[in-house]
C-alpha positions in Angstrom: 0.0 -0.1 0.0 1.3 3.5 -0.9 0.6 6.6 1.4 -0.6 9.3 -0.7 1.4 12.1 0.5 4.6 10.1 1.7 4.7 7.2 -0.9 8.4 6.8 -1.1 8.8 7.3 2.6 6.4 4.7 3.2 8.2 2.5 1.0 11.6 3.0 2.7 10.1 2.4 6.2 7.9 -0.4 5.3 10.4 -2.5 3.5 13.4 -1.5 5.5 12.2 -1.4 9.2 10.0 -4.5 9.5 9.9 -6.3 12.8 12.9 -8.6 12.2 15.1 -5.7 10.8 17.7 -6.3 13.6 18.0 -10.0 12.1 18.3 -8.5 8.5 20.4 -5.6 8.8 21.5 -5.3 12.5 20.6 -1.7 13.3 17.8 0.6 12.2 20.6 2.9 10.8 22.0 0.1 8.5 18.5 -0.9 7.4 17.7 2.8 6.5 21.0 3.1 4.6 20.2 -0.2 2.5 17.0 1.3 1.8 18.3 4.8 1.1 20.9 3.4 -1.4 18.5 1.4 -3.2 16.3 4.3 -4.2 16.6 5.5 -7.8 17.9 8.8 -8.3 14.0 10.0 -9.0 12.6 8.0 -5.9 15.4 9.3 -3.7 14.8 12.9 -4.7 11.1 12.5 -4.0 11.5 10.9 -0.5 13.8 13.9 0.4 11.0 16.4 -0.6 8.4 14.1 1.2 10.6 14.1 4.1 10.7 18.0 4.5 7.2 18.3 4.0 6.5 15.6 6.7 8.9 17.8 9.1 7.4 21.2 8.1 3.9 19.8 9.2 5.1 20.2 12.9 2.2 17.8 14.4 2.4 16.8 18.0 4.4 13.5 19.5 1.0 11.4 19.4 -0.1 12.3 16.1 3.1 12.1 14.5 3.7 8.8 16.1 0.5 7.6 14.9 1.4 9.0 11.5 4.7 7.1 11.5 3.7 3.6 13.0 0.2 3.6 11.3 0.3 5.2 7.9 4.0 5.1 7.2 4.8 1.4 8.6 7.6 2.2 10.7 8.0 -0.7 12.9 10.8 0.8 14.9 10.8 2.1 18.3 12.8 5.5 18.4 12.9 5.8 21.8 14.9 2.7 22.5 17.9 4.6 21.0 16.9 7.7 22.8 14.9 9.9 20.3 11.6 11.5 20.3 9.7 11.2 17.0 10.8 14.5 15.9 14.4 13.7 16.6 14.4 10.4 14.9 12.9 12.2 11.9 15.6 14.6 12.0 18.1 11.8 12.2 16.7 10.0 9.2 16.5 13.4 7.1 20.4 14.2 8.0 20.8 10.4 6.6 18.9 11.5 3.4 20.9 14.9 3.2 24.3 13.1 3.5 23.3 10.8 0.3 21.9 13.7 -1.5 25.1 15.9 -1.1 27.1 13.0 -2.5 24.8 12.6 -5.7 26.2 14.1 -8.9 24.0 17.1 -9.9 
């Protein structure tokens, strides 16, 4: 299933943060890096734009957590690693930004 506003983020999170993510990748960051590196350039740029829009919404913790877990299929508990939902999104945004900066123009 695709999310209307954030289809590429949903695909990234649903495919790379499954319940057995630690068995497959070891860490959430390793799982996300695998997903990010698997994007085609157009998909990747769309994911970056989606992340910017999502972070600009500035919803509260509860609505953001619900969106991430339910609509975007994030199956990861960021609080285990010391993040709030907003902090974790900032962390993922930084991962996307690092990749974006390494792509040719």
